[in-house]
N, C-alpha and C positions, 0 to 999 in steps of 0.2 A: 802460134800466137804472135801478133805484131808487137814489136818493141816500142819504146817511147819515141825513138827517132821517127818511125813510120807514123805513129799517132800524131806527133807534132807536125810533121810534114803535111799530113792531111788537114790538120787544123789551119795551118798557114794557107794551103791551097784553097780550102773552103772559104776562108776569109777574103782572099784575093777575088774569088769568083763572086762572092756576095757584094763586095765593094764595087766591082765592075758593073754588076747588075743594077745596083742602086744608082750609080752614076748615070746609067741609061735612062732611069725613070725621073730623075730630079731636073728641075729647070736649069738651063745653061748657067745662069748667074749663080746658082748655088753650087755648081760643080767646082768652081774655083775655091770654095770654102772647104772642100773635102779632098785635098791633094793626095793624102795618104790615109791608111787605116791600120791601126795597131791591134785590131781584134785578135788576129792569129797569135801574135807575140804575147799579148796580155793573157790570152787563154792558155798558151803554152807555159807561161810562168806559173799560172795557177796549178796546172796539171803536175808539172815537175816539182813545184813547191810542196804539193800534197804528197808526192812520192818520197820526198826527203824530210817530211815533217815540219816544214816551215811556212805552209800556206797562209796561216793566220797572221804570222809576223810580216810576211810580204804584203798581204792585203792591207794591213794596218799602216805600214810604211807608205804604200801607194796612195791610200786615201789621205793620209796626213800631208804628203808632199804635193798632191794635186789641188789642195785648197787654195793655193795662191797662183794657180794657172792664169795666164793673161786673159783667156776667154771667160773664165769664171769671174775674175775681177771686173772685166768689162761689163758683164751681165749684171753684176751687183750695182754698178754705178749708173749704167746707161739703159738697163732693161733690155728690151728686144731690138735695139737699134743694130742694124747689120754691122758686122765686124769689118774693119779695114783689112786689106790683104796682109799688111805687116803684122796685125794682131793675130790673124789666122796662123801665119807661119810661126810667130812667137809661141802661140799656144801649143802647136804640134811639136815644136822644138823643145819646149819645156816638158811636155809629156815624154819625149824621147830621153831627156836628161834624167827624169825620174826612173824610167824603165832601165836605163843604163846602170844606175845604182842597184836596182833590184836584180838585174842580171848578174852583176858581180857577186852579190850576196848569195844568189842561187848557185852560181858556179862553185863558190867556196863550199857550200853545203853538199853539193854533188860530189866533188872530188878534191877539195882542199885549195890551198893557196896557189898552186901551180895552174890549175884550171881558171881560178879567179884572175890571175895575171894574164893568162892567154885571152880570156874574154875581154879584159880591160884593154889590151893591146889591139884586139880586133875592132873594138868600138872606137878607139882613139884614131884609127885610120880613117874613119868616116863619122866625124862628130856632127851633131845637129848644127844647123846654120846659126851664125851670129848676125848682128845688125849690119855688118859691113860686107856680107857675102853678096857677090854679083849675081849669083843664081841660087837664091835661097830655097826654092822648091826642089831643084835638082839635088842640093845638099841634103835637104830633108829626106828625099826618097833614098838617097845613098845611106843615110844614117839608119833609116828604117830597115833597109835590106841588110845592113850589118847586124842589126839586132836580130833579124831572122836567122842569120848564120850563127850568131852567138847562142841562141836558144837551141838550135839544132846541134851545135857542138855539145852543149850540156846534155841534151837528150841522148846523143850517141855515147857520151862518156858514161851516163847512167846505165845504158844498155850494156856497155862493155864491163862495167863493174858488176852488174847483175850476173852476167855470164861467168865472170871470174869467181863470184861467190858460189856458183852452182858446181864448179869443178871440184873433183875429189881431191 
């Protein structure tokens, strides 16, 4: 039976493939509005959150935190007017910041403060872009990749703990 690490790796790989396929189908102008995709990490947080009994807590926090996302606010004010590139990056960066907090909470639930601190340090190496970043899309992609590594770290630790729990 595959462990959480393999399951989460498959979720991330499937999300990458689906994102690439979608980008091939959308008009060129829309591609710039979809520089990254967090589906794999988001799904992984849900799976691992359920495994440690905090799925509802994480979902509620995610929903509460995403209410003020720049893209959501833009839509409330301007309707379906296309987003400026800066707003697109800001929206994805804000989503990454929300997920970072969720990943820290998840890591602590999986294996305590030490794993939380390890995840926090991993994410701090590649933070979401800020307004003054020269290459905001590159920084965004690096932040998303760090979140994938963080969720895989949590999955691997959960597998290791499950193995330790089964030993006599």
